[in-house]
C-alpha positions as CSV (number, residue, x, y, z in Angstrom):
1,M,141.1,103.1,145.6
2,I,140.9,104.6,149.3
3,C,143.2,107.0,150.3
4,P,145.8,106.2,153.2
5,N,144.7,109.6,155.2
6,C,141.0,109.9,154.5
7,K,140.3,106.1,154.1
8,K,137.4,107.2,151.6
9,E,137.6,106.2,148.0
10,T,139.1,109.9,147.1
11,L,142.3,108.7,144.9
12,K,142.1,109.9,141.0
13,K,145.1,109.7,138.3
14,I,146.2,112.5,137.1
15,T,150.2,113.5,135.7
16,F,152.1,114.8,138.0
17,H,155.5,115.8,136.3
18,K,155.3,113.8,133.8
19,N,154.3,110.9,135.1
20,K,151.1,108.8,135.8
21,V,150.0,108.8,140.0
22,D,147.0,108.7,142.3
23,I,146.6,112.3,144.5
24,C,143.2,112.5,147.2
25,K,141.2,115.4,146.3
26,E,140.2,115.5,149.6
27,C,143.6,115.4,151.3
28,H,146.2,116.4,148.6
29,G,148.2,113.4,149.1
30,I,149.9,111.6,146.5
31,W,150.4,107.6,146.1
32,F,153.8,106.6,144.1
33,D,153.4,103.4,142.2
34,K,157.2,101.5,142.5
35,D,159.9,104.0,140.7
36,E,157.3,107.0,140.2
37,L,158.4,108.8,143.1
38,R,162.3,108.9,141.6
39,K,161.0,109.6,138.1
40,A,158.6,112.9,139.2
41,K,162.0,113.9,141.4
42,D,164.5,113.2,138.2
43,E,161.5,115.4,135.9
44,K,161.2,118.1,138.4
45,D,164.9,119.3,138.3
46,Q,167.9,117.4,135.9
47,Y,170.5,118.2,138.6
48,L,168.5,116.2,141.1
49,K,168.5,112.9,138.4
50,W,171.8,111.4,140.0
51,L,170.3,111.3,143.8
52,D,168.7,108.6,144.0
53,V,167.3,107.6,147.4
54,D,167.0,103.8,147.5
55,L,164.3,103.8,150.5
56,W,165.0,99.9,149.9
57,K,168.8,99.1,150.1
58,E,170.3,100.1,153.3
59,K,168.7,97.4,155.7
60,K,171.8,98.3,158.3
61,E,170.0,102.0,158.8
62,F,166.3,101.1,158.1
63,Q,163.9,102.3,160.9
64,A,160.8,101.8,160.4
65,S,157.5,102.1,162.3
66,S,154.3,100.8,161.7
67,S,151.6,103.1,160.1
68,Q,148.3,103.6,161.0
69,K,147.8,103.6,157.1
70,V,146.9,101.0,154.3
71,C,148.4,100.5,151.4
72,P,145.6,101.9,148.8
73,L,147.0,98.9,146.0
74,C,148.2,95.2,148.4
75,K,145.8,96.1,151.3
76,K,149.1,96.2,153.9
77,N,149.6,98.7,156.4
78,L,152.2,101.0,155.0
79,Y,155.4,101.1,157.5
80,E,156.6,104.9,157.8
81,I,160.8,106.1,157.3
82,K,163.0,108.8,156.8
83,Y,163.5,110.1,153.6
84,G,167.4,109.1,153.2
85,K,168.9,110.9,156.3
86,S,166.5,113.6,156.5
87,N,163.6,114.6,158.7
88,I,161.0,113.9,156.5
89,K,159.0,110.9,157.4
90,I,157.2,108.8,154.4
91,D,155.1,106.0,154.0
92,I,156.8,103.0,152.0
93,C,154.6,99.7,151.2
94,N,157.6,97.1,151.6
95,S,155.0,95.2,149.4
96,C,154.5,96.6,146.3
97,K,157.2,99.3,147.1
98,G,154.8,101.9,147.0
99,V,155.2,105.5,148.2
100,W,152.6,107.8,150.4
101,L,153.5,111.4,150.2
102,D,151.4,113.5,152.3
103,K,150.7,116.6,151.3
104,G,153.8,119.0,150.9
105,E,156.1,116.5,151.4
106,F,157.4,116.3,147.6
107,K,158.1,119.9,147.9
108,K,160.4,118.8,150.9
109,I,162.2,116.1,149.6
110,I,163.2,118.2,146.5
111,I,164.0,121.5,149.5
112,Y,166.4,118.4,151.3
113,L,168.3,117.4,147.9
114,E,168.6,120.9,146.5
115,N,170.2,121.5,149.3
116,I,172.8,119.0,149.0
117,V,173.3,120.2,145.8
118,N,174.1,123.2,147.3
119,T,176.2,122.4,150.3
120,E,178.5,119.0,148.6
121,T,181.7,119.1,149.1
122,L,184.4,119.4,146.4
123,S,185.6,116.0,147.6
124,Q,182.3,114.4,148.0
125,Y,181.5,115.7,144.1
126,F,184.7,113.9,143.5
127,K,183.6,110.9,145.5
128,D,179.7,110.8,143.5
129,M,181.1,111.0,140.2
130,L,183.2,108.2,140.2
131,E,180.3,105.9,142.0
132,E,178.0,107.5,139.0
133,A,181.0,106.0,136.5
134,K,180.8,103.2,138.5
135,E,177.1,102.5,138.0
136,I,177.2,103.2,134.2
137,F,178.4,99.5,134.4
138,T,176.2,98.3,137.3
139,G,173.0,99.6,137.4
140,P,170.7,100.3,138.7
141,E,169.1,102.6,135.9
142,E,169.3,101.6,132.1
143,L,172.8,102.6,130.9
144,S,171.6,106.2,128.9
145,S,170.4,107.5,132.2
146,E,172.8,106.2,134.2
147,I,175.5,108.0,131.5
148,K,173.2,111.2,132.1
149,D,173.8,111.1,135.6
150,F,177.1,110.8,135.3
151,F,177.6,113.9,133.0
152,I,175.6,116.3,135.9
153,V,177.5,114.8,138.7
154,T,180.8,115.9,136.1
155,K,178.8,119.1,135.9
156,L,178.3,119.9,139.7
157,L,182.0,118.9,140.0
158,Q,182.5,121.6,137.2
159,Y,180.3,124.2,138.9
160,R,181.5,123.8,142.8
161,F,185.8,123.9,141.1
162,C,184.4,127.3,139.5
163,V,182.7,128.4,143.3
164,Q,185.3,127.0,145.4
165,Y,188.4,128.3,143.4
166,P,187.7,131.2,141.1
167,I,191.2,132.2,141.3
168,I,192.3,128.6,139.9
169,N,189.3,129.0,137.4
170,D,190.2,132.5,135.8
171,I,193.8,131.5,135.2
172,I,192.6,128.0,133.2
173,L,190.6,130.2,131.4
174,N,192.8,132.6,130.0
175,L,194.8,130.5,129.1
176,P,195.8,130.6,125.6
177,F,194.9,127.1,124.0
178,T,191.2,127.6,126.2
179,K,190.4,130.6,123.5
């Protein structure tokens, strides 16, 4: 396959966080086929599994600009978009739903998502938990994955509660029936 950056046939298959992706030997950019970016992110950090950024979902907020890069699969022009609400610009293929990340962008995405986990408020975690409960029945992932996402958010809600209300947490932990 031809690298969208180098425009040479430099992409080779590697295993990246338990997923087969294509990486450029020269510029170290990574090509993710449809859904591989989410799977790699999920393997990188278990507490990020529930945070799914659907790059094609929010059509109203979709701000794409034409890119000079070409999809290694479809040979169509890629589009540059922001990853979620971050300032990280990535290249996507509207046809095959593949994603091109330049060197270092995967790490930036992980840091961005970790920041969401670390700064989420208690009330927002509660809303997230309700959303994950709904997704158990509606998808978009398979049932077992959605159930795991629900439990991860529940655990993060519990952690946030313990940090935000340590006195209440101590009282609960010292109740006679909790020992």
